[in-house]
C-alpha positions in Angstrom: 67.6 68.1 -43.2 64.3 70.0 -43.1 61.0 68.3 -42.9 59.9 70.0 -46.0 61.6 70.0 -49.0 61.8 73.4 -51.5 60.6 72.5 -54.8 61.1 74.4 -58.4 59.1 73.7 -61.3 60.7 74.1 -64.8 58.1 74.1 -67.6 54.5 76.2 -67.0 51.9 74.6 -69.3 49.0 72.9 -68.6 50.3 70.3 -66.1 51.8 73.0 -64.0 48.9 73.9 -62.1 47.9 70.5 -61.3 51.2 70.3 -59.6 51.1 73.8 -58.4 47.9 73.4 -56.5 47.9 69.6 -55.3 51.6 70.0 -53.9 50.1 71.5 -50.9 48.3 68.7 -50.0 51.3 66.8 -49.0 53.4 68.1 -46.0 57.1 67.1 -47.1 57.4 69.8 -50.2 56.5 72.8 -50.5 56.9 74.7 -54.2 58.6 77.8 -54.3 59.6 79.2 -57.5 59.0 78.1 -61.3 60.8 78.8 -64.7 60.1 78.5 -68.2 61.6 79.3 -71.4 58.5 81.6 -71.9 59.1 84.6 -69.5 55.5 85.2 -69.5 54.4 81.7 -68.9 56.5 81.9 -65.7 55.0 85.0 -64.5 51.6 84.1 -65.1 52.0 80.9 -62.9 54.2 82.6 -60.2 51.5 85.2 -59.8 48.4 82.9 -59.5 50.2 80.5 -56.8 52.0 83.3 -55.3 55.5 81.5 -56.4 58.7 83.1 -57.5 59.3 83.4 -60.8 63.0 82.7 -62.5 65.1 81.8 -65.3 65.7 78.1 -66.3 69.4 79.4 -65.4 68.3 80.9 -61.9 66.5 78.1 -60.6 69.3 75.4 -61.3 71.4 77.8 -59.4 69.2 78.8 -56.6 70.4 77.7 -53.4 66.6 77.2 -51.2 65.7 74.5 -54.1 66.2 71.0 -53.2 64.1 69.1 -56.0 63.4 70.3 -59.6 60.3 69.2 -61.4 60.7 68.6 -64.9 57.2 69.7 -66.7 58.6 70.4 -70.1 57.6 68.6 -73.5 58.6 64.6 -73.7 61.5 65.5 -76.5 63.4 67.9 -73.8 62.8 65.6 -70.5 66.5 64.1 -71.3 68.6 67.3 -71.6 66.3 69.0 -68.5 66.7 66.1 -66.4 70.6 66.2 -67.2 71.0 70.0 -66.7 69.5 69.4 -63.3 71.1 66.7 -62.0 74.3 68.2 -62.9 73.4 71.0 -60.8 73.2 68.6 -57.7 69.5 68.6 -57.2 67.1 66.1 -57.1 64.8 65.3 -60.2 61.0 64.3 -60.8 60.2 64.4 -64.6 56.8 64.2 -65.8 56.3 61.0 -67.9 57.5 59.6 -69.9 60.5 59.5 -68.3 62.7 60.0 -71.1 62.6 58.4 -74.8 65.4 56.0 -74.8 66.9 53.2 -72.7 70.3 55.0 -73.3 69.2 58.4 -72.2 67.5 56.8 -69.3 70.6 54.8 -68.0 72.5 58.0 -68.7 70.6 59.8 -66.3 70.7 57.4 -63.8 74.7 57.1 -63.8 74.9 61.2 -63.8 72.2 60.7 -60.6 74.6 58.2 -58.9 78.0 60.0 -59.3 76.3 63.2 -58.0 74.2 61.4 -55.0 70.6 62.7 -56.2 67.1 61.2 -56.5 65.7 60.6 -59.9 61.7 60.1 -59.9 59.3 60.0 -62.3 55.3 60.0 -62.8 53.0 58.7 -63.2 51.9 58.3 -59.4 48.3 57.5 -60.1 49.0 53.6 -59.1 49.5 55.1 -55.3 46.0 56.2 -55.3 43.2 54.3 -53.4 41.6 51.9 -56.1 45.0 50.7 -57.4 46.5 50.2 -53.8 43.3 48.4 -53.4 44.2 45.9 -56.6 47.6 45.6 -55.3 46.2 44.4 -51.9 43.9 42.0 -53.1 46.4 40.6 -55.8 48.9 40.2 -53.2 46.4 38.5 -50.7 45.7 35.7 -53.5 42.0 37.1 -53.8 42.0 36.1 -57.6 44.3 33.5 -57.3 47.9 34.1 -59.6 47.3 36.2 -62.4 47.5 34.3 -65.7 46.7 37.2 -68.2 44.5 40.4 -68.8 43.6 43.0 -70.9 44.2 47.0 -70.9 42.8 49.6 -73.3 43.5 52.8 -73.6 41.5 54.1 -76.5 39.9 57.3 -77.7 40.4 59.7 -80.9 42.9 62.0 -79.9 43.6 65.0 -77.7 43.0 67.6 -81.1 39.4 68.4 -79.9 40.7 69.8 -76.7 44.0 70.5 -76.1 45.0 74.2 -77.1 48.4 73.0 -78.8 48.0 69.4 -79.4 51.0 69.2 -81.5 53.5 67.4 -79.6 51.1 64.5 -79.0 51.8 63.4 -82.6 55.0 64.0 -82.8 58.1 61.6 -82.5 58.2 61.3 -78.4 54.2 61.4 -78.4 51.6 59.0 -79.7 49.1 57.0 -77.4 51.7 54.3 -75.9 54.3 57.0 -74.9 51.8 59.5 -73.5 48.9 57.3 -71.8 50.9 54.2 -72.1 52.7 55.1 -69.0 49.7 54.9 -66.8 48.9 51.8 -67.8 52.1 50.1 -68.1 53.4 51.5 -64.5 50.1 50.4 -63.0 50.6 46.5 -64.4 53.9 46.7 -63.2 53.3 47.4 -59.8 50.4 44.8 -59.5 52.5 42.1 -61.6 56.1 42.5 -61.7 58.4 43.5 -64.7 57.9 42.7 -68.4 60.0 40.2 -70.0 59.0 40.0 -73.7 57.0 42.1 -76.0 55.3 41.8 -79.3 53.0 44.2 -81.3 51.5 45.3 -84.5 51.0 49.4 -85.0 50.1 51.4 -87.9 49.3 55.5 -88.8 45.6 55.6 -90.3 46.2 59.6 -91.0 49.0 61.5 -91.8 47.4 64.8 -90.8 45.4 65.9 -88.0 43.0 68.6 -87.9 42.9 70.7 -84.9 39.2 71.4 -83.4 39.6 72.8 -80.2 40.5 76.8 -79.9 42.0 79.0 -80.2 43.4 76.7 -83.8 40.7 75.3 -84.7 41.1 74.5 -88.3 45.0 74.3 -88.4 46.5 70.8 -89.8 49.4 69.1 -87.9 51.1 66.4 -89.2 51.5 62.8 -87.6 54.7 61.4 -87.0 54.4 58.6 -85.0 51.8 55.4 -85.0 48.4 56.4 -83.4 47.4 52.4 -83.3 49.0 49.7 -81.1 48.2 46.3 -80.3 50.8 44.4 -78.1 51.1 41.7 -76.1 52.9 41.7 -72.7 54.5 38.6 -71.3 55.5 39.5 -67.8 58.3 37.6 -65.7 55.7 36.3 -63.3 54.3 34.0 -66.5 51.2 36.4 -67.1 50.1 37.3 -70.4 48.5 41.1 -70.8 47.2 42.4 -74.2 47.5 45.9 -74.4 45.4 48.1 -76.7 46.3 51.6 -77.2 44.6 53.7 -80.1 43.7 57.3 -81.0 41.7 56.1 -84.1 38.5 55.2 -81.8 35.4 57.1 -81.6 33.6 54.5 -79.4 34.2 51.3 -77.7 32.7 48.8 -74.8 36.2 47.8 -73.6 36.7 48.1 -69.6 40.2 49.6 -69.0 42.0 46.7 -67.2 41.0 42.9 -66.4 43.3 40.7 -64.5 42.3 37.3 -64.8 43.5 35.2 -62.1 43.3 31.2 -61.4 40.2 31.5 -59.1 38.5 34.7 -60.6 39.2 38.0 -62.6 39.6 41.7 -61.1 38.3 44.6 -63.0 40.6 47.5 -62.3 39.7 51.5 -63.2 41.2 53.7 -65.4 44.8 53.9 -63.9 45.1 57.6 -65.6 43.2 58.4 -62.1 43.5 57.8 -58.4 40.2 56.3 -57.7 37.5 54.4 -58.9 35.6 51.2 -58.8 36.7 47.9 -58.5 35.3 44.8 -59.4 35.9 40.7 -58.5 34.5 37.6 -59.7 35.1 34.1 -57.6 35.1 31.8 -60.1 32.6 32.9 -62.5 30.4 34.9 -59.8 30.7 38.3 -60.3 30.5 39.9 -56.5 29.7 43.2 -57.6 30.6 46.2 -56.4 33.3 46.0 -54.0 33.6 46.4 -50.2 35.0 49.9 -49.3 38.8 50.1 -48.7 40.0 52.7 -46.4 42.7 54.6 -48.4 43.6 58.4 -48.1 44.7 58.9 -51.6 41.4 57.2 -52.8 38.9 60.1 -51.1 37.2 62.4 -53.8 38.6 65.8 -53.4 38.3 67.6 -56.2 35.0 68.1 -58.6 35.4 67.4 -62.0 32.6 67.0 -65.0 31.9 63.3 -64.1 31.5 64.6 -60.4 33.5 64.3 -57.5 37.0 62.7 -58.1 40.2 61.5 -56.0 43.4 63.7 -57.5 46.4 63.3 -55.5 48.9 64.3 -58.3 52.3 65.1 -56.8 52.2 61.9 -54.6 54.8 60.5 -56.4 56.8 63.6 -55.9 56.1 63.6 -52.0 56.9 60.1 -51.7 60.5 60.7 -53.1 60.7 63.7 -50.9 60.1 61.7 -47.8 62.1 59.0 -48.9 65.1 61.0 -49.6 65.1 62.2 -45.8 64.3 58.7 -44.7 67.1 57.0 -46.6 64.6 54.3 -48.3 63.4 53.7 -51.9 61.3 56.2 -53.3 58.3 54.3 -55.1 58.0 56.3 -58.3 61.5 54.9 -58.8 64.2 55.4 -61.1 64.6 51.9 -61.8 61.1 51.5 -62.4 60.6 54.7 -64.8 63.2 53.3 -66.8 61.8 49.7 -67.0 58.3 51.1 -68.0 60.4 53.5 -71.0 62.3 50.4 -72.1 58.9 48.6 -72.2 56.9 51.1 -74.4 60.1 51.5 -77.2 60.1 47.9 -77.2 56.2 47.9 -78.1 57.3 50.6 -80.7 60.2 48.6 -82.0 58.1 45.7 -81.8 55.2 47.4 -84.3 57.9 48.9 -86.5 59.6 45.5 -86.9 56.8 42.8 -86.5 59.5 40.7 -84.0 59.3 40.3 -80.4 61.7 42.6 -78.6 63.0 41.5 -74.7 63.4 44.7 -72.5 67.2 45.2 -71.7 66.0 46.1 -68.2 63.8 45.0 -65.3 62.9 46.7 -61.7 61.1 45.4 -58.7 57.6 46.2 -57.6 57.7 49.6 -55.8 56.6 49.0 -52.3 52.6 49.1 -51.2 51.2 52.1 -49.8 48.5 51.2 -47.4 46.4 53.6 -45.6 48.2 54.3 -42.6 51.4 55.6 -44.6 49.3 57.6 -46.9 47.6 59.3 -44.7 51.2 59.8 -42.6 52.0 61.9 -46.3 49.1 64.6 -46.3 49.1 67.8 -44.5 47.1 68.2 -41.6 45.9 71.7 -43.1 47.2 72.2 -46.7 49.3 75.3 -47.5 47.0 77.8 -49.2 48.0 78.8 -52.6 46.8 81.6 -54.0 44.6 80.9 -57.5 
């Protein structure tokens, strides 16, 4: 098998630019084609990045494509991923993987029958900051983790996204949209979830878009926008997760893990990098010593300054895993378990009853610095922009 696997992308919206730009950082993948129901969107991205613009059907049939990345809206993830699998190609989906456990299990059965792999974002847990947290936990730096908190709260997407409608439809909301980053990171740090409790609300039935070009338009809210949940892990740890798009300002940290010997403060799992802090007993050690990791090196300028952004790392790891015949880290089993946990949270919030997820998974293998460096291209392939 070729050392580089050719990749096609279905869905040429906002997120596609990151995949097309950052894929060149990794030596195991090469994006060669894209497709979208909107032909003009595909042609625009193709011209921007020097790709081939195909129809969806042509991309599914293309002999030169090994993996197809599904970047469609969440409500279309299942059907599009099913079509990719039925075409005999590996599929890597943007989060959330699917919107129900039934859909996820069906995709896994189809993939097994076809002999193809299924993977899913998020892959930010492969970043240097979160692999550092994994290293500290595995080394017993704070003792056994017994509890913690995680908070992902803002006032929604309508003030910056040009078409924020889908964030507020069924399949959207803060748990299914942003929750995958937090829950996936918790699973890679602590293992699978055994029970969920939650309360949820929808304070506003409509939202007013303030971003261009649709400023002033009202959109209907069809999913809870505030959810507070308790996650019990098989390890015994109990984590409070607050997810809301009804908060203007707060002072909660992104993630705190409480161990028998200390506390670990983990940065936002929406990003690859960030600063960790740790306490030994009551004494805060302050800024952590540097932890060398190739996927934690700042490489992109943002409003906040230089940040680490290695999106497509999970896709690249899956491509390498296919060739090396080993499990990939953004696995179908973990992705399905995370979906199971998220829909369990929503069900618990709706019913007021505790819900036990019907799936489980293994923690993905840690990614050390040597392995991370081996993923990167010595000289990233140039892409048009």
